[in-house]
C-alpha positions as CSV (number, residue, x, y, z in Angstrom):
1,X,0.0,0.0,0.0
2,X,1.6,3.3,-1.0
3,X,2.6,5.7,1.8
4,X,0.9,9.1,1.9
5,X,2.9,12.0,0.6
6,X,4.5,13.8,3.6
7,X,2.8,17.0,4.7
8,X,5.8,19.1,4.0
9,X,5.5,18.2,0.4
10,X,1.9,19.4,0.4
11,X,2.3,23.0,1.6
12,X,-0.8,24.1,-0.2
13,X,-2.9,21.7,1.8
14,X,-1.2,22.8,5.0
15,X,-2.0,26.4,4.3
16,X,-5.6,25.5,3.6
17,X,-5.9,24.1,7.1
18,X,-4.3,27.2,8.6
19,X,-6.6,29.6,6.7
20,X,-9.7,27.7,8.0
21,X,-8.9,28.8,11.6
22,X,-10.6,32.2,12.0
23,X,-7.9,34.0,13.9
24,X,-9.2,37.5,13.2
25,X,-7.5,39.9,15.7
26,X,-9.2,41.2,17.7
27,X,-10.0,39.0,19.4
28,X,-7.4,36.6,18.0
29,X,-8.4,33.3,19.5
30,X,-5.2,31.7,18.2
31,X,-5.2,28.6,20.4
32,X,-7.0,26.2,18.1
33,X,-4.6,27.1,15.3
34,X,-1.6,26.9,17.5
35,X,-2.7,23.5,18.9
36,X,-3.1,22.2,15.3
37,X,0.5,23.2,14.6
38,X,1.7,21.7,17.8
39,X,0.0,18.4,16.9
40,X,1.8,18.3,13.5
41,X,5.1,18.9,15.3
42,X,4.4,16.2,17.9
43,X,3.6,13.7,15.1
44,X,6.9,14.6,13.5
45,X,8.7,13.9,16.8
46,X,9.6,17.5,17.6
47,X,9.0,18.6,21.2
48,X,7.0,21.9,21.6
49,X,6.4,24.4,24.3
50,X,3.4,26.7,24.6
51,X,4.0,30.0,26.4
52,X,1.0,32.3,27.0
53,X,0.2,35.5,28.8
54,X,-3.5,34.5,28.4
55,X,-4.6,30.9,27.9
56,X,-6.6,31.5,24.7
57,X,-3.6,33.3,23.0
58,X,-0.6,31.0,23.3
59,X,2.7,31.1,21.5
60,X,4.5,27.9,20.3
61,X,8.2,27.3,20.4
62,X,9.9,24.1,19.0
63,X,13.5,23.2,18.4
64,X,15.6,20.8,16.2
65,X,19.1,20.4,17.7
66,X,22.0,21.2,15.5
67,X,25.7,20.4,15.4
68,X,26.7,23.3,17.5
69,X,28.8,24.8,14.8
70,X,26.7,28.0,14.5
71,X,24.4,30.0,16.7
72,X,20.8,29.0,16.8
73,X,18.6,30.2,14.0
74,X,14.9,31.2,14.6
75,X,12.0,30.8,12.2
76,X,8.9,32.7,13.3
77,X,5.6,33.9,12.1
78,X,2.2,35.0,13.4
79,X,-1.1,33.1,13.0
80,X,-3.5,36.0,13.7
81,X,-5.0,38.0,10.8
82,X,-6.7,41.3,10.2
83,X,-10.4,41.7,9.9
84,X,-12.5,41.0,6.8
85,X,-15.3,43.3,8.0
86,X,-16.9,45.5,5.3
87,X,-14.9,43.8,2.5
88,X,-16.5,42.0,-0.5
89,X,-14.9,38.7,-1.1
90,X,-15.3,36.4,-4.2
91,X,-15.0,33.4,-1.9
92,X,-15.6,33.1,1.9
93,X,-12.3,34.3,3.5
94,X,-11.9,31.4,5.9
95,X,-12.9,28.6,3.5
96,X,-9.5,28.1,1.9
97,X,-11.0,27.7,-1.6
98,X,-8.7,26.8,-4.5
99,X,-10.0,28.4,-7.7
100,X,-8.6,30.0,-10.9
101,X,-5.0,29.0,-10.0
102,X,-5.1,30.6,-6.5
103,X,-5.7,29.6,-2.9
104,X,-8.1,32.3,-1.6
105,X,-8.4,33.3,2.1
106,X,-7.5,35.8,4.8
107,X,-3.9,35.2,5.8
108,X,-2.8,33.6,2.5
109,X,-0.1,36.3,2.3
110,X,-0.1,37.8,5.8
111,X,1.1,35.6,7.1
112,X,-0.2,32.1,7.2
113,X,1.3,31.5,3.7
114,X,4.8,32.6,4.6
115,X,4.4,30.7,8.0
116,X,3.5,27.6,6.0
117,X,6.8,27.9,4.0
118,X,8.8,28.1,7.3
119,X,6.9,25.2,9.0
120,X,7.1,22.9,5.9
121,X,10.9,23.5,5.6
122,X,11.2,22.8,9.4
123,X,9.3,19.6,9.1
124,X,11.3,18.5,6.1
125,X,14.5,19.0,8.0
126,X,13.3,16.7,10.7
127,X,11.8,14.1,8.4
128,X,15.0,13.7,6.4
129,X,17.1,13.4,9.5
130,X,19.4,16.4,8.6
131,X,21.3,17.9,11.5
132,X,21.7,21.6,10.8
133,X,24.9,23.6,11.6
134,X,23.2,25.0,14.7
135,X,19.9,24.5,16.5
136,X,16.8,25.6,14.5
137,X,13.9,27.1,16.5
138,X,10.4,27.5,15.1
139,X,7.9,29.8,16.7
140,X,4.2,30.3,15.8
141,X,3.1,33.4,17.6
142,X,0.0,35.4,18.5
143,X,-1.1,39.0,18.3
144,X,1.2,40.6,15.7
145,X,-1.7,42.5,14.1
146,X,-3.1,44.4,17.1
147,X,-0.4,45.6,19.5
148,X,1.5,42.5,20.4
149,X,0.6,42.4,24.0
150,X,0.4,38.6,23.8
151,X,3.0,37.7,21.1
152,X,6.7,38.4,20.5
153,X,6.7,41.6,22.5
154,X,5.5,39.6,25.5
155,X,8.0,36.8,24.9
156,X,11.0,39.1,24.5
157,X,10.0,41.0,27.7
158,X,9.1,38.1,29.9
159,X,10.8,35.0,28.4
160,X,14.0,36.2,26.7
161,X,15.8,33.0,27.6
162,X,13.7,31.2,24.9
163,X,15.9,33.0,22.3
164,X,19.3,32.6,24.1
165,X,22.2,32.6,21.6
166,X,20.0,33.4,18.5
167,X,21.7,35.8,16.2
168,X,19.6,35.5,13.0
169,X,15.9,34.9,12.3
170,X,13.7,34.3,9.3
171,X,10.3,36.1,9.4
172,X,8.1,38.3,7.3
173,X,8.4,39.8,4.5
174,X,10.7,39.0,1.6
175,X,12.2,36.6,-0.8
176,X,9.2,36.9,-3.3
177,X,10.0,38.0,-6.8
178,X,9.1,41.4,-8.2
179,X,9.4,42.6,-11.9
180,X,11.2,45.9,-12.4
181,X,12.4,47.2,-15.8
182,X,12.3,43.6,-17.1
183,X,14.4,42.2,-14.3
184,X,13.4,39.8,-11.5
185,X,14.2,41.2,-8.2
186,X,14.0,39.3,-4.9
187,X,13.8,41.8,-2.0
188,X,14.9,40.4,1.4
189,X,13.8,42.5,4.3
190,X,16.7,43.5,6.5
191,X,15.2,46.6,8.2
192,X,11.9,48.3,8.8
193,X,10.5,51.6,9.8
194,X,9.5,52.1,13.4
195,X,6.3,53.3,15.2
196,X,6.2,56.8,16.6
197,X,2.6,57.5,17.5
198,X,1.7,61.1,18.5
199,X,-1.2,63.4,19.4
200,X,-1.7,67.0,18.7
201,X,-4.0,69.2,20.8
202,X,-5.6,72.3,19.3
203,X,-7.2,74.8,21.7
204,X,-9.3,77.9,21.2
205,X,-12.6,79.6,22.2
206,X,-15.6,77.3,22.3
207,X,-19.3,78.2,22.4
208,X,-22.8,77.6,21.0
209,X,-22.7,76.5,17.4
210,X,-25.3,79.1,16.5
211,X,-22.6,81.8,17.1
212,X,-19.7,80.8,14.8
213,X,-16.2,81.4,16.2
214,X,-13.5,82.1,13.6
215,X,-9.9,81.0,13.8
216,X,-10.2,78.7,16.8
217,X,-9.5,75.0,17.5
218,X,-11.2,73.5,14.5
219,X,-9.8,76.1,12.1
220,X,-6.3,75.4,13.5
221,X,-6.9,71.7,12.9
222,X,-7.8,72.4,9.3
223,X,-4.6,74.5,8.7
224,X,-2.5,71.7,10.3
225,X,-4.1,69.0,8.2
226,X,-3.4,71.0,5.1
227,X,0.2,71.6,6.1
228,X,0.7,67.9,6.6
229,X,-0.9,67.0,3.3
230,X,0.8,69.6,1.2
231,X,4.4,68.2,1.3
232,X,6.3,65.4,3.0
233,X,8.6,65.7,5.9
234,X,12.3,66.3,5.1
235,X,14.3,63.8,3.1
236,X,16.7,61.4,4.9
237,X,19.2,59.0,3.2
238,X,19.6,56.4,6.0
239,X,22.3,53.6,5.8
240,X,19.8,50.8,5.2
241,X,17.9,52.7,2.5
242,X,21.2,53.7,0.8
243,X,22.2,50.0,0.8
244,X,18.8,49.0,-0.7
245,X,18.7,51.4,-3.5
246,X,22.4,51.0,-4.4
247,X,21.8,47.3,-4.8
248,X,18.6,47.9,-6.8
249,X,20.4,50.4,-9.1
250,X,23.2,47.8,-9.7
251,X,20.7,45.1,-10.4
252,X,18.8,47.2,-13.0
253,X,21.8,48.7,-14.6
254,X,21.7,51.1,-17.5
255,X,19.4,54.2,-17.6
256,X,17.0,52.7,-15.1
257,X,19.8,52.0,-12.6
258,X,21.2,55.5,-13.1
259,X,17.7,57.0,-12.3
260,X,17.4,54.9,-9.2
261,X,20.8,56.0,-8.0
262,X,19.8,59.6,-8.2
263,X,17.3,58.9,-5.4
264,X,20.3,58.9,-3.1
265,X,21.0,62.6,-3.7
266,X,18.8,64.3,-1.2
267,X,18.6,67.4,-3.4
268,X,17.0,65.3,-6.1
269,X,15.1,62.7,-4.2
270,X,11.6,64.1,-4.3
271,X,11.9,65.2,-7.9
272,X,13.0,61.7,-8.9
273,X,10.2,60.1,-6.9
274,X,7.7,62.3,-8.8
275,X,9.3,61.3,-12.1
276,X,8.9,57.6,-11.2
277,X,5.1,58.0,-10.8
278,X,3.4,55.0,-9.1
279,X,6.7,53.2,-8.5
280,X,8.0,56.3,-6.9
281,X,4.9,56.5,-4.6
282,X,5.8,53.0,-3.4
283,X,9.3,54.2,-2.5
284,X,8.5,57.6,-1.1
285,X,8.1,56.6,2.6
286,X,11.6,55.1,2.6
287,X,13.1,58.5,2.2
288,X,11.0,60.4,4.8
289,X,9.7,60.0,8.3
290,X,5.9,60.0,7.8
291,X,2.9,61.1,9.7
292,X,-0.7,60.1,8.9
293,X,-3.6,61.7,10.8
294,X,-5.9,58.9,11.8
295,X,-8.1,59.7,14.8
296,X,-10.1,62.8,15.9
297,X,-11.8,63.8,19.1
298,X,-13.7,67.1,19.2
299,X,-17.2,68.1,20.5
300,X,-19.5,65.5,21.9
301,X,-22.6,67.5,20.7
302,X,-23.4,68.8,17.3
303,X,-24.4,72.2,18.6
304,X,-21.3,72.9,20.7
305,X,-18.1,74.4,19.2
306,X,-15.2,72.6,20.9
307,X,-12.6,74.5,22.8
308,X,-10.2,71.5,22.4
309,X,-9.6,69.2,19.5
310,X,-7.3,66.2,19.7
311,X,-5.7,64.7,16.6
312,X,-4.2,61.2,16.7
313,X,-1.3,60.7,14.3
314,X,0.5,57.5,13.2
315,X,4.1,58.4,12.7
316,X,6.7,56.1,11.2
317,X,10.4,56.7,11.7
318,X,13.1,55.6,9.3
319,X,15.6,53.0,10.7
320,X,18.0,54.6,13.1
321,X,16.0,57.8,13.5
322,X,15.1,59.1,17.0
323,X,11.6,60.0,18.3
324,X,13.1,63.4,19.1
325,X,13.9,64.0,15.5
326,X,10.4,63.0,14.5
327,X,8.8,65.3,17.0
328,X,11.0,68.2,15.9
329,X,10.0,67.7,12.2
330,X,6.3,67.5,13.0
331,X,6.5,70.6,15.3
332,X,8.2,72.5,12.5
333,X,5.2,71.7,10.3
334,X,2.2,72.3,12.6
335,X,3.6,73.3,16.0
336,X,2.4,76.9,15.8
337,X,-1.2,75.6,16.0
338,X,-1.0,72.7,18.4
339,X,0.7,71.1,21.4
340,X,2.3,67.8,20.2
341,X,3.5,64.8,22.2
342,X,4.7,61.3,21.6
343,X,2.3,58.5,22.8
344,X,4.5,55.5,21.9
345,X,7.7,54.9,20.0
346,X,9.7,51.7,19.1
347,X,13.0,52.9,17.8
348,X,15.2,50.2,16.3
349,X,18.8,49.7,15.2
350,X,20.3,52.1,12.7
351,X,21.8,49.5,10.4
352,X,21.2,45.8,9.8
353,X,23.6,42.9,10.4
354,X,24.2,41.6,6.9
355,X,26.2,38.5,7.9
356,X,23.7,35.9,6.5
357,X,22.5,37.9,3.5
358,X,25.0,36.5,1.0
359,X,24.0,33.0,1.8
360,X,20.3,33.8,1.4
361,X,20.8,35.6,-1.9
362,X,22.9,32.7,-3.1
363,X,20.0,30.2,-2.4
364,X,17.6,32.3,-4.4
365,X,20.1,32.7,-7.3
366,X,20.5,28.9,-7.3
367,X,16.7,28.4,-7.7
368,X,16.3,31.3,-10.1
369,X,19.6,32.1,-11.9
370,X,17.9,35.0,-13.6
371,X,16.9,36.7,-10.4
372,X,18.8,39.1,-8.1
373,X,18.4,39.4,-4.4
374,X,18.6,42.9,-2.8
375,X,18.3,44.1,0.8
376,X,14.9,45.6,1.4
377,X,13.6,48.2,3.9
378,X,9.9,47.7,4.9
379,X,7.8,50.8,5.3
380,X,5.6,49.1,7.9
381,X,6.5,47.2,11.2
382,X,6.8,43.5,12.1
383,X,7.7,41.6,15.2
384,X,11.4,42.0,14.1
385,X,11.5,45.3,16.1
386,X,11.1,43.4,19.4
387,X,13.6,40.7,18.6
388,X,16.1,43.4,17.7
389,X,16.2,44.3,21.4
390,X,17.8,40.9,22.0
391,X,20.4,41.5,19.2
392,X,18.6,39.3,16.8
393,X,18.7,40.3,13.1
394,X,15.5,39.3,11.2
395,X,15.6,38.7,7.5
396,X,12.3,38.8,5.7
397,X,12.9,35.4,4.1
398,X,9.8,33.5,3.3
399,X,10.3,33.1,-0.5
400,X,7.5,32.7,-3.0
401,X,7.6,32.4,-6.8
402,X,4.9,34.8,-8.1
403,X,3.5,35.6,-11.6
404,X,5.0,38.8,-13.0
405,X,1.6,40.6,-12.8
406,X,1.0,39.7,-9.2
407,X,1.4,42.5,-6.7
408,X,2.2,41.0,-3.3
409,X,2.3,44.2,-1.3
410,X,-1.0,45.6,-2.6
411,X,-2.8,42.3,-1.9
412,X,-2.0,42.2,1.8
413,X,-4.9,43.0,4.1
414,X,-7.3,43.5,1.2
415,X,-10.4,41.7,0.0
416,X,-9.7,38.5,-2.0
417,X,-6.3,38.0,-0.5
418,X,-4.9,35.0,-2.3
419,X,-1.7,33.1,-3.2
420,X,-0.8,31.3,-6.4
421,X,-1.1,27.5,-6.0
422,X,2.4,26.8,-7.1
423,X,4.1,29.7,-5.1
424,X,4.8,27.7,-1.9
425,X,7.0,24.9,-3.2
426,X,9.7,27.4,-4.3
427,X,9.7,28.9,-0.8
428,X,9.9,25.6,1.0
429,X,12.9,24.5,-1.0
430,X,14.7,27.9,-0.5
431,X,14.3,27.9,3.2
432,X,15.2,24.2,3.4
433,X,18.5,24.9,1.6
434,X,19.2,27.9,3.9
435,X,18.7,25.7,7.0
436,X,21.5,23.5,5.9
437,X,24.1,26.2,5.4
438,X,23.4,29.1,7.8
439,X,26.6,28.4,9.6
């Protein structure tokens, strides 16, 4: 009787199972999904540990011992997903439907699909009896999408010993191919922007709405919003961004490469971004600290003019920048109308540790000789910012082989999130090879 194909050779089926767990955060409810993964690891003979701040929101840690010739390597990813509320889906978001060459479902890209790549490679390593250069740790975690009170942030703060000795980690996002100027580029995330949340308070004369008050709190808010919308904050060429765009320019070569290289001249950056159109819009936040107005508190009654208006702002700092610099830039723009303060900031390292990058780029080049790996700076945040506090460098290395017309970044968090059915096999093989040579 033929033996069933090992699950690590059926990553699409594995991802289907993960998508069918509704782990929308909030509330998260990650336990059933985490327990399913724990069962797979137990069947494979890999001991696991569950660590939880709250019983219904556990994190899983597993380990395959290595030869002791390299520091431990961490593979990690989150199982929670963002909401599908008020989105129109072609297929139910937690059904895991395969149709039209894609697997459809919330989390297919962020990040149950990438987590499947890491998990399948981890299971394959164990099943084939390969002893890696150093210990390989696998972590499936909770609560990345809504504050991280129960996930990696909690583990780093309360259980740092779980990651003792780890120097490098694979997590989200990177290793998927993008088409640029006829070239296949594989961005591997090595750094990310950092959170700097702020509030601005506008004050003025209040009163009854039947007696309009000119130039007070609401008018000041309007001027401030216009000032923030009119032009970006100052240009910065940070070390990680310089490294990314230098590599991209070299990969593209010719006129396209020359234009990309001009982005690194701060006197020309904004002009070149405008010249690049939609592609420049994707790059713009990597050359500026950014601030997005997102929340507003004013009068509680329609007929009362507020004497105080509070504006919540989502600020994102470039790698290596300080909250003080961010605050100074925002005050220069709107400080004459408002009092501004920082609510929360997560500053990270100025420059990445690139020690493992050549090996990861080499793996991708083996699997796709026509592609080029470049370091990538993510404009959003991931759990990497918390692990960096322990000296751990995360690489966004969850490779996928995508059609040229598939836009990974624009598909994340949207309706009809989906992944090509043949994308995962490429990633599993890439991670599997990397696990054998990270030392």
